[in-house]
C-alpha positions in Angstrom: -12.6 -1.1 11.6 -14.2 2.9 11.4 -14.4 2.8 7.7 -11.6 1.0 6.6 -11.9 -0.7 3.0 -10.6 -4.0 3.2 -8.8 -5.1 -0.5 -9.9 -8.2 -1.2 -7.2 -10.4 -3.3 -8.5 -9.1 -7.0 -8.2 -5.3 -5.7 -5.2 -5.2 -4.6 -3.6 -6.9 -7.4 -4.9 -4.3 -9.5 -3.9 -1.5 -6.9 -0.3 -3.4 -6.8 -0.4 -2.8 -10.9 -1.1 1.0 -9.8 2.1 0.8 -7.4 4.5 -1.1 -10.5 3.4 1.2 -12.8 4.1 4.2 -10.5 7.1 3.0 -9.6 8.0 3.0 -13.4 7.5 7.1 -13.9 10.1 7.9 -11.1 12.6 5.5 -13.1 12.4 7.3 -15.8 12.5 11.4 -13.9 15.8 9.7 -12.1 18.1 10.8 -14.9 15.9 14.1 -16.1 15.6 16.2 -12.4 18.9 18.4 -12.9 19.9 21.7 -12.5 18.7 24.7 -14.5 15.4 22.6 -15.2 12.1 23.5 -13.9 9.6 22.6 -11.5 7.0 22.8 -14.2 9.5 20.4 -16.5 9.2 18.2 -14.3 5.3 18.0 -14.3 4.9 18.0 -17.6 7.4 14.9 -18.1 5.5 13.3 -15.9 2.2 14.1 -17.5 3.4 12.7 -20.5 4.9 9.4 -19.3 1.7 8.3 -17.6 -1.1 9.7 -19.9 1.0 8.2 -23.0 3.5 5.6 -21.8 1.7 3.4 -19.6 -2.1 4.7 -20.0 -3.1 5.8 -16.6 -4.2 8.4 -15.1 -2.7 11.0 -13.2 -4.6 10.9 -10.0 -4.0 14.4 -8.7 -4.3 16.7 -11.3 -8.0 18.1 -10.3 -7.8 16.4 -7.0 -9.6 19.7 -5.1 -8.8 21.5 -7.8 -5.6 21.5 -8.0 -4.7 21.7 -11.7 -1.0 19.5 -11.9 0.1 15.9 -12.0 2.5 16.0 -9.3 4.0 18.4 -6.1 7.9 19.2 -6.0 8.8 20.9 -3.0 12.2 22.2 -2.9 14.2 22.9 0.4 12.3 25.2 3.2 8.4 23.7 1.6 7.0 20.7 3.0 4.5 19.7 1.0 2.0 20.3 -1.7 4.5 22.4 -3.8 3.2 23.6 -6.7 5.4 23.1 -10.6 6.1 26.6 -11.6 8.0 27.4 -15.2 9.6 30.1 -13.3 11.3 28.0 -10.1 14.9 26.8 -11.7 16.5 23.9 -9.7 19.7 24.7 -8.8 22.7 22.8 -7.4 22.5 22.1 -3.4 18.7 22.1 -3.3 16.2 19.2 -2.2 13.0 18.7 -3.6 10.2 16.1 -3.0 8.4 14.9 -6.2 5.2 13.4 -4.8 3.3 11.8 -7.8 -0.2 9.4 -7.6 -1.3 6.9 -10.3 -4.5 5.3 -11.1 -5.1 2.4 -13.2 -7.9 0.1 -13.6 -9.9 1.6 -10.8 -7.2 2.1 -7.9 -5.1 4.6 -7.2 -1.1 4.6 -6.1 0.9 7.3 -4.3 4.7 7.6 -3.5 7.3 10.6 -3.0 11.1 10.4 -3.8 13.7 13.0 -2.7 15.8 14.2 -4.8 19.2 15.6 -4.5 20.7 18.4 -6.9 24.2 18.2 -7.8 26.5 18.8 -4.4 24.6 19.0 -1.2 25.5 20.2 2.1 26.5 17.6 4.6 23.2 19.0 6.7 20.9 18.3 3.9 22.5 15.5 2.6 21.1 14.1 6.5 18.0 15.9 6.6 17.5 13.5 3.6 18.8 10.3 4.8 17.5 10.4 7.9 14.1 10.6 6.5 14.1 7.4 4.3 15.7 5.6 7.7 12.5 7.1 9.6 10.2 5.8 6.4 11.3 2.4 6.6 11.4 2.1 10.3 7.9 2.7 10.0 7.1 0.7 6.8 9.0 -2.0 9.6 6.6 -2.1 12.6 3.4 -2.7 10.0 2.3 -6.8 10.6 -1.0 -8.3 11.4 -2.2 -6.6 14.9 0.6 -4.2 15.3 -1.1 -1.1 15.8 -1.2 2.2 13.9 0.6 3.7 17.3 3.5 1.5 16.4 4.5 3.4 13.1 4.5 6.9 14.5 6.4 5.8 17.3 9.1 4.5 15.4 8.9 7.2 12.9 9.3 9.7 16.0 11.6 8.2 18.4 14.1 7.9 15.7 13.6 11.2 14.1 13.7 12.8 17.6 16.9 10.8 18.4 18.3 12.2 15.2 17.6 16.0 16.8 14.3 16.8 13.7 11.0 17.5 14.5 8.1 16.0 12.7 5.7 17.6 10.8 1.9 17.2 12.4 -0.4 19.1 9.8 -0.2 16.2 7.8 -0.5 12.0 7.7 -0.5 9.0 6.0 -3.9 7.7 4.9 -6.0 4.7 3.6 -6.0 4.7 -0.4 -7.8 2.4 -3.0 -10.3 3.5 -5.5 -10.4 6.9 -3.3 -6.9 8.8 -2.9 -7.9 9.6 0.5 -9.6 6.6 2.9 -9.9 5.1 6.5 -7.1 5.2 8.8 -5.5 8.5 8.9 -1.9 7.3 9.6 0.1 9.7 11.8 3.6 10.0 12.2 4.1 10.4 15.8 2.3 8.6 18.9 2.3 6.4 21.2 3.5 2.6 20.9 0.5 -0.1 21.2 -2.1 2.5 20.8 -4.8 3.4 18.6 -6.0 0.6 16.4 -5.1 -3.1 15.1 -3.9 -3.4 11.7 -5.7 -6.0 9.7 -5.1 -7.8 6.1 -6.3 -6.0 3.8 -5.7 -2.7 5.0 -3.6 -0.6 2.2 -2.0 3.1 3.7 0.7 5.8 3.2 3.5 6.3 5.3 5.1 9.4 4.5 6.8 10.9 7.4 8.0 15.0 6.7 10.7 15.9 9.0 12.5 19.4 9.3 15.4 20.6 10.7 14.5 23.1 13.0 10.8 23.8 14.2 7.5 21.6 13.2 6.4 24.4 12.9 5.1 25.0 9.0 2.3 27.8 7.3 0.4 27.4 3.9 1.8 30.5 1.3 -1.0 32.5 -0.1 -1.5 29.8 -3.2 -3.2 28.1 -0.7 -1.1 24.9 -1.6 2.4 25.5 -0.8 3.2 24.3 3.0 6.7 25.3 4.1 8.6 25.8 7.5 8.2 28.6 9.7 11.9 29.3 10.6 12.6 29.0 6.7 15.0 25.6 7.3 14.6 22.4 5.2 12.4 20.0 5.4 11.9 16.6 3.6 9.7 13.4 2.9 9.2 10.2 1.4 6.4 7.9 0.9 5.5 4.9 0.0 1.7 3.1 -0.4 1.8 -0.3 1.5 -0.4 -3.3 2.2 -0.7 -5.1 5.0 -0.6 -8.7 4.7 -1.2 -12.4 6.4 2.5 -12.5 6.9 3.7 -8.6 7.5 3.8 -6.2 5.1 3.9 -5.4 1.1 5.0 -2.3 -0.1 3.4 -1.6 -3.4 5.5 1.0 -4.6 8.7 -0.1 -4.2 11.3 1.0 -6.5 13.7 -1.3 -8.6 16.7 0.0 -6.3 15.4 -0.6 -3.4 14.6 -4.1 -4.0 17.9 -4.5 -4.8 18.7 -3.0 -1.1 16.3 -5.0 0.8 17.7 -7.9 -0.7 21.1 -6.6 0.5 19.5 -7.1 4.2 20.6 -3.3 4.5 18.8 -0.6 6.7 17.5 0.8 3.7 19.8 3.9 3.5 19.2 5.6 0.0 
């Protein structure tokens, strides 16, 4: 299993609780991310809520020297956007908010796209299609499937919609540490890669670009943007492989309703 740590039932229960708390952070932010607010304000709201209300630890703060509790990636920012007091959201923007939370020694990781005001048709389609790609990847997870099945499902759908898949960044195992084995690519061949086994916990977090898959990192050493300045979107969940299939540990309330209605997981 190449260093993959299979979670026991007790460990999975702790990580499930971290995931549940993380969904509450997004629920708190949902009606607060609006035009005119700064990305630093989003960070401050989340930090106060995680620490003061949930009595949890924002796991990203201090990780690899990062000074904030979340990433705010706006428009052509692919990932790792740095919160800023001078970056004000405006109508038509799309923003990915990526948050991690640790409780009782276990970490959950999730991200969600927000649209500010009315979006262009192309921007809305990108956001919606990236979400669909995430769920196609999740639905490929089951015991004795392979890691490559996840990436294959995501990449085939993305290409069918005319998008490119960012290759420099991937999902990852997660537990007591933020990044554990295995790496979870968002492209690949069906039937390839490691066998999935119950107890494996990892993130799936596809990043789709409107244009080229090529990216670059800004001088701040964190912010990753598309080279052609076209839009990028990302969604992320932490999932566990179970005896019967897959459990989404960071499933939000609105998604539970969607699944109960047996939809195709459209946002």
